[in-house]
Structures are given as C-alpha cells and as structure tokens.
RODOLO-323620 format. One record per residue (C-alpha): x, y, z negated. Coordinates in steps of 0.5 Angstrom, whole numbers, plus 500, padded with zeros to 3 digits. Last residue first. Layout:
<node X="X" Y="Y" Z="Z"/>
...
# end
This chain:
<node X="541" Y="826" Z="716"/>
<node X="538" Y="825" Z="723"/>
<node X="542" Y="820" Z="727"/>
<node X="545" Y="823" Z="734"/>
<node X="549" Y="819" Z="738"/>
<node X="557" Y="819" Z="737"/>
<node X="558" Y="812" Z="740"/>
<node X="560" Y="810" Z="733"/>
<node X="554" Y="812" Z="730"/>
<node X="555" Y="815" Z="723"/>
<node X="556" Y="810" Z="716"/>
<node X="553" Y="813" Z="710"/>
<node X="550" Y="806" Z="709"/>
<node X="543" Y="808" Z="706"/>
<node X="543" Y="815" Z="709"/>
<node X="545" Y="812" Z="716"/>
<node X="540" Y="806" Z="715"/>
<node X="534" Y="810" Z="714"/>
<node X="536" Y="815" Z="719"/>
<node X="537" Y="809" Z="724"/>
<node X="530" Y="806" Z="722"/>
<node X="526" Y="813" Z="722"/>
<node X="529" Y="816" Z="729"/>
<node X="528" Y="809" Z="733"/>
<node X="521" Y="809" Z="730"/>
<node X="519" Y="816" Z="732"/>
<node X="522" Y="815" Z="739"/>
<node X="519" Y="809" Z="740"/>
<node X="512" Y="812" Z="738"/>
<node X="513" Y="818" Z="742"/>
<node X="515" Y="813" Z="748"/>
<node X="508" Y="809" Z="746"/>
<node X="504" Y="815" Z="746"/>
<node X="507" Y="818" Z="753"/>
<node X="506" Y="811" Z="756"/>
<node X="499" Y="811" Z="753"/>
<node X="497" Y="818" Z="756"/>
<node X="500" Y="816" Z="763"/>
<node X="496" Y="809" Z="763"/>
<node X="489" Y="813" Z="762"/>
<node X="491" Y="819" Z="767"/>
<node X="493" Y="814" Z="772"/>
<node X="487" Y="810" Z="771"/>
<node X="482" Y="816" Z="771"/>
<node X="486" Y="819" Z="777"/>
<node X="485" Y="813" Z="782"/>
<node X="492" Y="809" Z="782"/>
<node X="498" Y="810" Z="788"/>
<node X="500" Y="817" Z="785"/>
<node X="503" Y="813" Z="779"/>
<node X="508" Y="809" Z="783"/>
<node X="514" Y="813" Z="781"/>
<node X="511" Y="816" Z="775"/>
<node X="511" Y="809" Z="772"/>
<node X="518" Y="807" Z="774"/>
<node X="520" Y="813" Z="770"/>
<node X="515" Y="811" Z="764"/>
<node X="519" Y="804" Z="764"/>
<node X="526" Y="807" Z="764"/>
<node X="524" Y="812" Z="758"/>
<node X="521" Y="806" Z="754"/>
<node X="528" Y="802" Z="756"/>
<node X="532" Y="808" Z="753"/>
<node X="527" Y="808" Z="747"/>
<node X="529" Y="800" Z="746"/>
<node X="536" Y="801" Z="747"/>
<node X="537" Y="807" Z="742"/>
<node X="534" Y="802" Z="737"/>
<node X="538" Y="796" Z="739"/>
<node X="544" Y="800" Z="739"/>
<node X="543" Y="803" Z="731"/>
<node X="542" Y="796" Z="729"/>
<node X="547" Y="793" Z="732"/>
<node X="552" Y="798" Z="730"/>
<node X="550" Y="797" Z="723"/>
<node X="551" Y="789" Z="724"/>
<node X="558" Y="791" Z="727"/>
<node X="559" Y="790" Z="734"/>
<node X="564" Y="785" Z="737"/>
<node X="559" Y="781" Z="741"/>
<node X="560" Y="775" Z="736"/>
<node X="558" Y="780" Z="730"/>
<node X="563" Y="784" Z="725"/>
<node X="560" Y="785" Z="718"/>
<node X="561" Y="792" Z="717"/>
<node X="554" Y="793" Z="714"/>
<node X="556" Y="787" Z="709"/>
<node X="552" Y="780" Z="710"/>
<node X="547" Y="777" Z="706"/>
<node X="545" Y="771" Z="709"/>
<node X="539" Y="767" Z="712"/>
<node X="535" Y="772" Z="715"/>
<node X="540" Y="777" Z="716"/>
<node X="544" Y="772" Z="721"/>
<node X="538" Y="769" Z="725"/>
<node X="540" Y="773" Z="731"/>
<node X="547" Y="772" Z="730"/>
<node X="547" Y="765" Z="730"/>
<node X="549" Y="762" Z="724"/>
<node X="556" Y="758" Z="725"/>
<node X="561" Y="763" Z="721"/>
<node X="556" Y="765" Z="716"/>
<node X="555" Y="758" Z="714"/>
<node X="548" Y="755" Z="712"/>
<node X="545" Y="756" Z="719"/>
<node X="549" Y="751" Z="722"/>
# end
C-alpha cells in the first residue's frame, strides 16, 4: 500500500514518495494547493478561535482575560507568520500562484 503512489494515503504520500507539486491528490487538489490551503486554513481557524474567545472573554477576571487575550494574539501572529513563510517558500520554489487568488508574498 505504501510502496505505490496510487495506493499510498495522501497524508503519508510525501513521506514515502517524491511527487511533483502538480500531482493530484484524492481530493482533487494538487500537492502544492494542499500546502497552500492547509496554511490558509490553519490561520483562519486561529482567527475563529480568537473571535470565539472575544465573545466570552468578559466572563473572566481581568488578569485571566488579559493573559489569555495576549496569548491568543501572539499565537495568531505566529500562525500568520508561519503561513506567510511556508507559502512564500513554496511559491518561490515552484513559481505556481495560488489557484484561489490568495495573496502569497513574492
């Protein structure tokens, strides 16, 4: 199962095989699009967590609220930086822009 590109699970494909960025995964996206998508999705999930926190933050004592808010803001900034670094690296390496038109720094 792991020896054949066609039967190897997508989540392990790059561990076992060297495939082109244009290789189409089972979900229909290319390897490169999957990389872009997962990093944009990770940041969006971080934004959603921060938004949920802001809804309930007033329920907590000020010291706790400020501590958690600061940690969430730092995590979100780190997630944005990681998304930018990884996607920019792969864009520069491949020269292939994001098919959804999302901004990737050049």
